[in-house]
C-alpha positions in Angstrom: -25.3 42.3 9.7 -24.7 43.9 6.2 -24.4 41.9 3.0 -20.9 43.2 2.7 -19.9 41.8 6.1 -21.5 38.4 5.2 -19.6 38.4 2.0 -16.3 39.0 3.8 -17.1 36.2 6.3 -17.8 33.8 3.4 -14.5 34.7 1.7 -12.6 34.2 4.9 -14.2 30.8 5.5 -13.6 29.8 1.9 -9.9 30.6 2.0 -9.6 28.9 5.5 -11.0 25.7 4.0 -8.7 25.9 0.9 -5.6 26.5 2.9 -6.3 23.6 5.2 -6.9 21.1 2.3 -4.4 18.4 1.6 -2.2 18.7 -1.4 -2.2 16.1 -4.2 0.8 16.0 -6.5 2.4 13.6 -9.0 6.2 13.5 -8.8 8.7 11.6 -10.9 11.1 9.6 -8.6 14.2 8.4 -10.3 15.0 4.8 -9.8 18.8 4.1 -10.0 18.2 0.4 -10.0 15.9 0.6 -13.1 17.5 3.7 -14.6 14.1 5.4 -15.1 11.7 7.8 -13.5 8.6 6.3 -11.7 5.4 8.4 -11.3 4.3 8.6 -7.7 1.1 10.3 -6.5 1.5 11.9 -3.1 -1.3 13.1 -0.8 0.1 15.4 1.9 -1.8 17.3 4.7 -1.4 21.0 4.6 -0.5 21.2 8.3 0.8 18.8 10.8 2.0 19.5 14.4 4.2 16.4 14.4 6.3 14.4 11.9 4.0 12.7 9.3 3.3 9.0 9.5 3.3 7.5 6.0 1.0 5.0 4.4 2.3 3.5 1.1 -0.6 2.4 -1.1 0.1 -0.1 -3.9 -2.2 -0.5 -6.8 -3.4 -3.7 -8.5 -2.7 -5.3 -11.9 -3.6 -3.0 -14.8 -3.6 0.1 -12.5 -1.2 3.0 -12.0 -0.2 5.6 -9.5 -3.7 7.3 -9.8 -5.7 4.1 -9.0 -6.1 4.7 -5.3 -7.3 8.2 -5.7 -9.8 7.0 -8.3 -11.1 4.4 -5.8 -10.9 6.7 -2.8 -11.4 10.3 -3.9 -11.5 11.6 -0.3 -8.0 10.5 0.5 -7.0 14.2 0.7 -9.7 14.7 3.4 -8.4 11.6 5.3 -4.8 12.8 5.0 -5.8 16.2 6.5 -8.0 14.8 9.2 -5.5 12.2 10.4 -2.2 13.8 9.6 -1.2 11.1 7.3 1.0 11.1 4.2 -0.2 8.8 1.4 2.3 7.6 -1.2 1.0 5.8 -4.3 3.8 4.6 -6.6 3.3 3.3 -10.1 4.2 -0.4 -9.9 3.4 -1.2 -13.5 2.4 -4.9 -13.6 5.5 -6.0 -11.7 3.9 -7.7 -8.7 6.4 -5.6 -6.8 9.2 -8.1 -7.2 12.8 -7.7 -8.3 12.2 -10.0 -11.2 14.6 -12.9 -11.5 13.9 -12.9 -15.3 13.8 -9.2 -16.1 16.7 -7.2 -14.6 14.9 -4.0 -15.7 12.0 -4.7 -13.3 13.2 -4.0 -9.7 10.1 -2.7 -7.9 10.9 -4.3 -4.6 14.1 -2.3 -4.5 12.3 0.8 -5.7 9.6 0.8 -3.1 11.6 -0.5 -0.1 14.7 1.7 -0.6 14.7 4.3 -3.4 11.2 5.6 -2.8 11.6 5.6 1.0 14.7 7.7 0.7 13.0 10.2 -1.6 9.9 10.6 0.6 11.9 10.9 3.9 14.2 13.5 2.2 11.4 15.6 0.7 8.6 15.5 3.3 8.5 16.0 7.1 8.1 12.3 7.9 9.0 10.2 10.9 11.9 8.4 9.2 11.6 5.1 11.0 9.6 1.9 10.8 7.3 3.1 13.5 6.2 5.8 11.1 5.6 3.7 8.1 2.8 1.3 6.9 2.3 -0.3 3.5 -0.8 -1.9 2.0 -2.4 -2.5 -1.3 -5.1 -4.2 -3.3 -5.0 -7.4 -5.3 -1.5 -7.5 -6.9 -0.7 -4.6 -4.6 -1.8 -6.6 -1.6 0.7 -9.3 -2.5 3.3 -6.7 -3.1 2.8 -4.9 0.2 3.2 -8.1 2.2 6.0 -9.3 0.1 8.0 -6.1 0.7 7.0 -5.7 4.4 7.9 -9.3 5.2 11.3 -8.9 3.6 12.0 -5.4 5.0 10.8 -5.5 8.6 13.5 -2.9 9.5 11.7 -0.4 7.1 8.0 -1.0 7.7 6.2 -1.4 11.1 2.8 -2.2 9.8 1.4 -3.9 6.7 -1.8 -4.9 5.1 -3.5 -6.5 2.1 -7.0 -6.1 0.7 -8.1 -8.9 -1.7 -4.5 -9.8 -2.1 -3.1 -12.4 -4.4 -1.3 -13.9 -1.4 -0.6 -17.2 -3.1 0.1 -16.8 -6.8 0.6 -20.5 -7.7 -3.1 -21.4 -8.3 -3.1 -18.7 -11.1 -0.1 -19.6 -13.3 -1.6 -18.1 -16.5 -2.9 -14.9 -15.1 -1.8 -11.3 -14.9 1.5 -11.5 -16.6 3.2 -13.2 -13.7 5.1 -15.5 -16.1 6.8 -12.4 -17.6 8.4 -11.9 -14.2 9.0 -15.5 -13.2 8.8 -17.6 -16.3 6.3 -20.4 -16.6 5.2 -22.3 -13.5 5.9 -25.6 -15.2 9.6 -24.7 -15.9 10.2 -22.5 -12.9 8.4 -24.0 -10.0 11.1 -23.2 -7.5 10.9 -19.5 -8.5 7.1 -19.5 -8.1 7.4 -21.2 -4.7 10.0 -18.6 -3.5 8.1 -15.6 -4.9 4.7 -16.1 -3.4 4.1 -14.2 -0.2 2.5 -17.1 1.7 6.0 -18.7 1.6 7.6 -15.6 3.1 5.8 -16.0 6.4 8.7 -18.0 7.9 10.9 -14.9 7.4 9.0 -13.0 10.2 8.4 -13.6 13.9 5.5 -12.4 16.0 5.8 -8.7 16.7 7.9 -7.8 13.7 4.9 -6.3 12.0 1.4 -5.1 12.8 -0.7 -7.0 10.2 -4.2 -6.6 8.7 -5.6 -8.8 5.9 -9.1 -8.7 4.4 -11.0 -10.3 1.6 -14.5 -10.5 0.4 -16.5 -13.8 0.4 -17.1 -13.6 -3.3 -13.5 -12.8 -4.3 -11.6 -15.3 -6.4 -8.7 -14.8 -3.9 -10.9 -15.8 -0.9 -9.5 -19.3 -0.6 -5.8 -18.3 -0.8 -6.5 -15.6 1.8 -8.0 -18.2 4.1 -5.0 -20.3 3.6 -2.7 -17.4 4.4 -4.6 -16.6 7.6 -4.3 -20.3 8.6 -0.5 -20.3 8.1 -0.1 -17.1 10.1 -2.0 -18.8 12.9 0.1 -21.9 12.5 3.2 -19.7 12.9 1.7 -17.8 15.9 1.8 -14.5 14.1 -0.7 -12.1 15.5 -2.8 -10.3 12.9 -6.3 -9.0 12.1 -8.2 -11.0 9.5 -11.4 -9.5 8.2 -13.8 -11.2 5.9 -17.0 -9.6 4.7 -19.4 -9.7 1.8 -17.8 -8.4 -1.4 -16.0 -9.2 -4.6 -12.8 -8.1 -6.4 -13.8 -4.6 -7.2 -13.6 -0.9 -6.4 -16.6 -0.6 -4.1 -15.1 -3.3 -1.9 -11.7 -1.6 -1.7 -13.3 1.8 -1.2 -14.8 0.4 2.0 -12.0 -1.9 3.2 -9.3 0.8 3.1 -11.1 2.7 5.9 -10.6 -0.2 8.2 -6.9 -0.5 7.3 -6.3 3.2 7.8 -7.9 2.9 11.2 -5.7 -0.1 12.0 -2.6 1.8 11.0 -3.6 4.9 13.0 -3.8 2.8 16.1 -0.4 1.4 15.4 1.1 4.8 14.9 -0.5 6.1 18.1 1.1 3.3 20.1 4.6 4.1 18.8 
């Protein structure tokens, strides 16, 4: 075979690989409830033979819309391989509540309604709960479960990795008092805005659930308590504990298990 022929084959293979790569883009999604544009990173497969199943990934405190791509740079490969659409909104440091103290912070409404509408309008998704999962790390783990528990008509599966699933042991941390006021003066708000106290809102079968946390994580105890309350309420869920602390290497590994869990959910629906 001539060098020219080999060169042509190489070029064809190269462009075949490029055209089959997932696309990564940052869009600005307007939030009517907050009257501002929110950056959202979207990872979409180049080709899909069926409507896309969507996984919403929520970042942790101090992060932004790019955090998940920084932790998991091969998300585009996963999107292309599995036919998944990944949506990574910027949640600021909101804890993904509609803040009862700050009317300009309405990230629950943004993620559960405004962003969903944008994604289903602009991408070839399956626009039903059977085609949507939501998860996140740390603050985003709390946010994902908070939103999913309160919007079971919108999400069919949900997860949390190293999530702050009970905020009350940490009243001085991560600007939560900016959203809720101080724990001492607003205990009722803190009680009603921690996801462990939202478990009573769901019944078994409403959501496919996966929760994980590392042994060395400062959220390990609250995750164990969360798992125990799910058991007490007879809510089926996967609960994974493994060596690890509250950091990027742990989440880079744990998200693989969550994506597999969501894929199995999507395949059954």
